[in-house]
N, C-alpha and C positions, 0 to 999 in steps of 0.2 A: 427338379426340372421340370418345366411344361412341356409336354410334346403337343406339337400341333395337329390340329383335327384333319384329317384326310378332306380336302378341299374338291369339290365338285369341279368337272370339266365344264367349261360354259356349252349351257344347253344348246343344243340344234334346235333353232328357232325358224321353221318354215313359213316365210313370209308371202300371203298373195292379197290383190288389191282386186276386187271386183270393179266392174266397169262404171260402178254409180260413185266408187271412190271410198268405200267402205274394207279397211284393212285386217285382214286375217292374220293371226299368229297361233302357229300349231305347234306344239310340243308333244312327241309321244313317249310314253313312259308305261311301259307294261308291268312295271314292279308291280302293281295291285290293281284287281280288277274295277278300277273307279276311274272317273275323270272329273275336273272341274272345268265349267262352262262361263266365261265371263263375258259381259257386253260393257263396255266402257263408252262414257259419252263425257266428251272434254268440256265440261262445264258443270260448274258448281255455284257457289256465293260469289266468286270473281266476276261472273257474267250477268251480274244484277246491279242495280242500282239503288241507293237511299234515296228518299226523298228530301227535296229541297225547294226553297222558293215557294214553298206552297204547293208544291207537285207532291203527291205520293209516290213512294218508291215502290220496288220489286223486289225486296230484298226477301230470300225465304222461299222464290217460286219454284227454284230447284228443288228442294227437299219437297215442297208441296207435291210437285209433280210427280217424285216419288212413288209417295202415297195414292197419286190417282193411278198411277200404272199398275198399282197392286189390287185395284178395284173389281177387278175381273172383267171379263168378255162373254158374249154369248156362245163362243167355243170353251172357253176355259173360263167359268165363272169363279173357281177357287184354285188358284195355281197351286195354294200350299198343299191342300189335299192331293190333288194330281200327284205331285213330285213326292211327298209321303208314302203314299201309296205303294210307289216303286222303288221305297227304302232310301230316299233322298233327301237333302236337304236345299232350300233356297232361301234368298233375302238378298238385302240390297242395302247401299248405304252413298249418301251424299256428303261431299267434303267441300272444301273451299276451290280447288281446281277439277273435280270431278263427279259423276254420278255412275255406280257400277252394281247391275244387276247379276246375279251368280245363281248356279245350279250346281249342286254335287250329288252325282248319280253314280249307280253302277254302269258299269260297261255294258252297252247294247241299248243304252237311252239316249244317245245321243240326236237323234231325229226328235224326241219330246224336248230337249233344251233348245233347239232351235225353233220348233213350233212355238214353244211358249214365248219367246223372246221375240219373236216376228209378230206374231197375234197382238201381244199388248203393245208394241208400236204402231201397228197399223189399226188399230181398234180402241185405244184409249177414249174414255168418255168425258165429256166437259159439261153433261146436263147439269142444271142447278141441283137435282135432287143427287146426283153423285159428288160435286163438287162442294155444295156449302156445307153436309155434313161433314167432310174430311176436314174442313176449314178449322172447323172447333175441335177437332181431333188434333190437328199442328196447334193450334192454340193452345189447347191443355197440356200437350208435349213439352211446349215452351216453356208454361208454369211449372211444370216439374222437374225440368233438369237444366231450365236457366234461369229462372227468377227463386222458386223456392229450394234450390240445391246448391249450398254454398259452390261446390264447386266449380259448377257452374255459370253462377254468377260471376265467380272471380276469372274464370276463364274467358268469360265475352269482355269484362271491364279490363284484364290484362290485354287483349286485342285492341281495344280501344285506344289504350294509352302507349302501346306499343309502336302503332304504326298511325301516320298521320293523314296520309294521302293513297296508300294502298289500299285495295280493297278486301285485301285480308282481315282491314278492321272490323267490318261489322260481321254479325253471327250467321252462320250456316241456317238455321233454324228459322232466321230472319228478325226483324225487328218487329215490336208489338203492333206500332200504327200501320205498317206494311200488309200486316198478315191481317187487318182488318180490312184496309181499304183495298187490296188486288183485286183486280177486276177479272171477269170470265175471258175477256178478250185479250188482257194482260197474259195470262195463264196459257190459253192458245197459241199467242204470238210466240212466248217464249219457246214453246214447245216445237213449233214449226220451224224457229231459227237454229235450234239447239239440237234436237234427236232428229238427227236424220244422219245417213250414211258418210256423208262429209264429214261430218263430225263425232263419228263413232269407230270404234274398233274391236275386235274378237279376240280374246286369247283363250285358247283351249289346251289343256296340258292333262296327261293321264292316257288311260287304256282306251282309245279310240284308233279309227282308220282314217288320214289325213286324206285320201281319196274321196270316202266319203261325208268327212267334213265341207270339203270344197264343194261336194254336188249337192248339198243341206243346204250351204251359205248360198248359193247360186238360185236354188230355188225358193228358198224363205226371204231372202233379201235382195237378190238380183234383181226384182222387178219394181225396188223402191227408187222414185226419182233421186238424180243426182242433185247434190248442193254442196255450193261452195262451204266450208267451216267459217265460222264468223272470226273476224278478227277481234281480239282478246285482248287488250294492252293491260300491262303491269306496270303503272307509272313506278319509277325509282323512286323508292322513298330517300328524304334525304337523312343523312348523316345524325346518328342521334350523338349530341354533345354533353347532355346532362342526365343524370339519373332521373327516372321519373317514378314517382310512388304514389299509390291510392290504396282504396281499401271499401270493403262493402260492410256492412251491418248484418249480421245473420247469426241466426240462434244456434252455437255448434257447441260441443263439449270441449273442446282445446283449439288452440291457434291453427289456423292455416293460412300457408302460405305458397304464394306462386310467383317466380321469377322467370325472367325471359331476358335473352340476349341476341342481337340480331345476327342472323347465320348468313352464311355465302349461299349462292347458285350450286345445286346437286351436281353439276358438270364439274366442278370445280376441285382442284388437288386440295384447296385448304378444308372444303367439305369433308372430303375423306379423312383429312387429318383430324377434322371435329368429330367425326363418329370413334375415331380411338380415344380422343380425349373423352368422349362422351362414355365409352366403356371403362375406362379408366377412372372416370369420377364416380360413376353411379351403379355399374353393372356387379353386384353381387355384393355380399356382405365383407368381403375384403378391400372392395373401390374405397377411394381416399373419403368420399362426401359419407359413403354408409357409415367407415370407422368412426369418422370426427363427431357426426351428429345423431348417430343412432345408436352404434355398438361399442361407443369409447366408454372410458372410466365417467366422464362428465357429459354424459349425451342429454341432448336437447330437443330430439325428436324420435316420434315413433316409427316414421317412415320417409324414405326419399325415393322419388320416382323421377325420372328425366324421359324426357323425348326428342327426338331430332328428326323431323318429317322431310321427306323428300318431295318437294314442291316443285312447281313450274317456275316459280320465280323465289327471289332472296326469301327467306322465311324465318324462324325461330328456333332458338335451341331453349327448351322450357323447361323446367323444375320445377315440382311440387312435393311440400315439406309440410307434413303433419307435426306439428310443434308439440311436445309431451306437456303434460299437466302440470301446471305451476312454472312453465318456461314462456319465453315470450317470443315473439315473432323478431322483435328487435335483436336479440341475444342469436337467434338462429340466421338472420342476416349478416350479423358482425361474423359469425364462425363462418359463414360460406363464404364473403368477402376473403377471411384468412386463407381458407384451403385455396382458393382460386389466385391469390397473390403469389402462393407458394410456387403454382404452378408456372406463372408469369416472370419469376424469379430464379426459379433454380430447375435443372434440368432435371427429368425423369428417368431414375435409373434403369437400366438396357432391361434388367430383368421385371421390371414392374410393367414396362411397355411391351415386353412380349408377351405376358400375362396377357393384359388387356387385349393383346390383338387376338391371342388365341381365344379368349372368352367371347369378342366379339363374332370370330369366325364360327364358332361352335353354335352359337346360336342362330347364325343364319344359316348354317349346313343344316341345324334341325328342321329349320322354319323352310329349307326347300326341299326335304324330303318327302314333304306331302304335298298332294296337286294345287291344293287352294291356296298354301302358302307361296309356292314357285310362282303361281299365275298371278298372286299380289305383286312377288318380287318384279315381274317382268311387265306388269301394267303400271306400276308405278314409275319405273322406269321408263317406260315410253311416254307417258303422260310427263316425266320431268324433263327428259333431253330425246326422246325419239329414238334411245337407243335401248333394245330389249334387254343387254347383257348388260347394262351399268352396275346394276347389284352385283352380279358376277364377276365382271373385273374387278369391282371395289375389293371385293373375298380376296382376289390374288394380290392385289396392289399395297394390301393393309401392311404387308409384311416388310415394305420399303419404307415406311415413316418412319423418322428419327426423333431422337429428344429434342433436336434442335429446330425442327418442325414443330413438335408440340408447343415449344416455348413460345415461339415465333403466334401461332395460330392463337394461343391464349391472349396474348398481347394484343392481338389485332382485333379479336371477338370479346372475350370474357374480361373487359375492363368495367369498373364500377360506374363511371361515367356511362356505361353502354347497357345498364340494367335497367331493366323496367321492372316493378315490384309491388305486387298488390297482397292484402292480406284480408280474412273474415274477421272481425271483430265482434263478440259475443255483445250486445246493447246492455245487457245485464250487466256487465263487469264496471262500468259506471254508474249504473243507478245503485248496486251493492255499495261502492265505496261511498255514495252520497249518503247512502243510509247509516252506514260506519262513521263516518267522519262530521256528519251533520246533525250526530242524535244528542240530544241533551241529557244531560244530568238528569236524576230523575226528580219530580216537581218543580221541574223549570217551567215556566209558563209557556203555554201552545204560541205565543206572540214572540217568543224570543228570534232575532236573526237567524238564528241555524233553522229553527222549525218553520219559519217563513219561507226560507229560501228551497228547504226541503222539499214542503207541499208546492212552490212553484214550478220546480223541477220536474217533480211527479205529474202535473198538470199538462207543462210542456211536452213530457214524454208520450202521455196519453192522448194529447191532439195531435201530435207525429204518427203515430198509431193509427187512430181514426182516420187521419189525412189519407193515409195510404188504402184505407178500406173505402174510402170515397172513391179515389181516384181509380180504384179497379172498378167501381160500380159504375163510375162515368163512361169509361172505357167499353163497357159491356154494352151500356146504353146506347153508344155509337154504332158497335157491333150490330146490336140489333136491328137499329135505324136502317143503316147500310144494307144489311141483308136485306130489310125488307123492302127496300129500294129496287135490289139486285132481282127478288122473284115478282116484283110488280112487273120490272121490264121484260122478265121472260116471259110472263103469262100474258101479257100485250101483244107481243111477236110472235104467237103460236098463230098455225092457221083456223080459218073457221071451218074444222073437218071433224069427223067423230074421232080420229087420232089426237086433234089437237084438243078437243075437249076433255079427252079423257087424260091428257097430259097436265089442262089447266088444274082439272078435280083434284089430280095428285101432287100440284103444285101448293093447292088451296088447304089440301090434307096435310103436307109436312108444312106447312106456315102455322097451322093452328092446333095438330096436335103431336106433332113430334119433340120431343126433349131439345132438339138442336134447331127447333125452328124458331118463330116469332113470338107467339101468344104465351107459351108456358116458361120461357124466359123473360118476357115483359113482368110476369106476375111474378117471377121470382124477384127482380130488381125491385118490384113495387114492396114485396115482403121484406127485403133486405133494409130498404130506405127508411123504414119507420123505427127500427132499433137504433140505428144510426143517428138518425134527426133527434133522438131521446138522449141518446149519449152525448152528443153534442151539446143539449140543452143543459145538461147535469154540468158538464166541465165548465160551460159559461158562467153560470150559476156559481160553481165553487171559486170560479178565476174571480168575480165580482166580489165574493165576501173576503177572498182573501187579499183583494187590491185595498178594502176598505182599512183591512188591517196595518198593509202596509203604509199607507198613507199616514196613518196615526203612528206608526214606529219611526217616521222620519226618514231622510233620506240619505244620511252622513255613512252610513255602514254599506262597505262595497258589497257585502251579502246582499243587501236590500235593493241596490243599483241592478243586481244580477237579476235578483227574482221579480222586478219591476219589468225588466227586458225580456224575464223569459214567458213571461202572461202577455207580452206583446203592448204591453203600456208604455212603455218607455222604448227608446233606440238601444241597441247593444252599446253597452260603455266601452270605452278605449281600455286595451288592456292595462296600460299603467294605471290605471283606477282599481284595479282589483290586485296589483300587486302586493300593496303592503297589509298583507295579512298577518295572523296572528301566529301562524307557524307555516314553515315550508310545504307542508301537506293541506294547510288550505289555500293556501296561495297556487298550487299546482290545481287545486280540486276547481279553484273558481276559473281558474284559464281553460282548463280542461272541458269545462261544462262550457263556457264564452264559446268556445271553439266548436262543439257539437253543436250549440245555438245556430252559430253563423253557418255551418256548412249547411245542417236543414235549410237555413234559408236560401240557397247559395251566394251567399256574402263569402267568397272565398279566400279575399284579399284579408278580410277580418279573421277568420278562422286561421289562416297561415300568420298575422301578427300575434294571434294569442298563443300560438303553439313555440313560435320562435321565442317569445318571452320565455316562457315554461321551460324550454331548451336551456335558455342562458341563465336561469334563475339554477337549474340542475347544474350545470357547469361550472357557475360562480362557487356554489357550496363546496362541491368537490374537487375544485382548484385547492381550497383554502390548505394553509400548513395543518392546522387542527382542526382539520374537516371531521366533523362528528359522521358516523353510517348511516346512511339513509335508512330509515324507517321501513317496514315491509310497504306501509300505505304510499309513502314517496317513492318507493320502486316502483310499484304498480300503476300510481299514476305517471311518473316518467315514461315507463314503457308504453303505456296507453297514448300518450301525446306523440312520441314517437310514428305509431300506427296510424294514428289519426291525421298526421302532415300528409298535405296534397303535395308533391312535388312536379 
C-alpha cells in the first residue's frame, strides 16, 4: 500500500498592489532563517517578433536584456560579489512567457534584495561599450547551447515544427540573424515597454517581516512611473492533424529523440489529468516508459525524461529519449506509441493511478518545502492563470482524477497524429555505410562504379562541411560590418565636450583593440578565409579529375548517375532510376544518399520521394512469404531512411 504524503495547506499569500501597479505577493515562512526574493516580468520570447519581409526581427531581446541587467551599476558594480559576501545566491532566467531575477539570502538581508533589483531596473546601461560586448556573449551562448549542442538544436527544431503561428515557435535565445541586427534603439524600446511596474510582480517567500517588505517596496519601487502592461496576444495554434517529423545532423555517440504533443492550458481540468498521466508515464523507474524503454528486458534507451510546463498559453508535453547503443530512433518511436496506445485503449488500474498521484504529490511537496521552490510554484501559477494557488490546488485535486479521465485525456492529446518527433543523426552513420558497402574487392580498379561513387559522395560531404564554415564566416563578416556602423553612429552623436571626446576615444579603443571589437575580429576573418579558399580549390580539383573518370566510365550505371549528381555535374536522378540495384542494401544505400543530397540542397520533395521508395522496398521485401531476413546493413539503412524522412 502506498501512503499519500501529507499535503501542505494552501499557503497564505498576502497580496498588495502599489499605486503604480506593481503587485507584491508575500508568504511568511519562518521554518528556516532564509528567504527568496523574486521579481518577475511578464515578458519573454513571446513578446518579441521574428524578421519578415526584409525587416529584421527582435527575437532574443528579452534574454539579451537579462544579460545587460547584470552588467552592474555605479551603486552595485558587481551584484554577485555583493550577494555572495552575505552568504546568499542570485541569478536570473528568461523563458517564453517571463523573465525572473532572484536572490536567496539569509534572514535580515531583505533591504539588500530590494535595493539590488530596484537599482538595476533604474540604472541599466545601454551604452555601446556595455551593449556590444554582451551581444557577442549572447551569440556565443547560442553557439554553445543551440547550434553545437544536439539537445539544444533538437529543442529549437522541435518548437519550429510543433508550432506554426504561435510565438512559442522561435527560441528564447533568439534567431542568429536577429542577434546580429538588433539595434540599441530596439533594445531600449523593449525595456521601456515591458520592464515597468505594470508588467512586473514580486514574490517573497521565507523568513522576513511583511510590514518591512511593504515599506521597502514602497520606498524602492513606489516612485517608478506607472505603465499599463502591454497586450501580448497568443494566437490560437491550429489543431495538428498529422504527425510531423524532422531531424538534425550532429556528432552524437548514440541516437537522441525528442517528441512533443500539444497540451491544454494550465487552468483546465485536462491539464491536471495530464500531470497525473505524466507521472504515470515517466516519473521513477517503475513508470511505464521507464520500464518499457530503459529498464525492461528488451531495453531500447539509456534514459527517458519528460516535462509538462505551466505556461500562459497552451504549450507542449515533451519527451526526450537517449537511444541505447545499437538501437534506433525508429524502434524507440514505435515502442513509445505502443505504450501510449495502451493508455488510450485500456483503463489504468486504480493502484497504479494512486501510486502515480502519490509520487507527483511527494515531488511537489518536497519542492514546496524550500523557499525558492515555493516561490517558483507561486510565480508560475501567477504567470499562467493569475492565481498564486494553482499548483497547491492541483496537489489537492490530483486525488480526484479517475482512470476514465486518464484514458479520455490520453485519447485527446497523446495521439500519433498529434506527435512532433525530431531526432539527432550522426552524419558519420551514412558515411560509414558508404565506405562499407561501396568498398571494392582487392585489386579492383579505382575507376569502378563503386569506387567512383564513394569518392563523389566523399567530395559532396566535404563540400557540405566547408559550406557550413563559409556560412559562419559570412555571418561573422555581417556582424562586424553592422557593429562598425553602430559604433560610427554612436561616435558621431557624442557631444563636442571633454566628456564626449573621452567617450569617443573609448569607442575607438574598443573598436581597434578589443577582442569583441572590429579590427581584431576582421583580422581573424581574413586569416580564416585563406585556408577555406585553399580547401575549396582542392575539392574543385578533385571533383574535376573525378568527373573526367565518370565521363569515361559511361552514364548507364545508376551509381554513376548518382556520382555525377553528387558532384553537381548533373541534376539529381529520379529515385526510380536508382532502384534496380544489385541488392536491397545497394538500392537502399543509393536512395538514402540521394535523399541526403536533396535535403542538403533544400529539395525536400525529391528527398521525400527517395525515402518513400526506400520504405516501399523494405515493406515489399518483408511482406513476402519467403522473405529473407534483412542484413544488418539493410536494417541500418532502413532505420536511417525513417529518421531522414521529413513529415
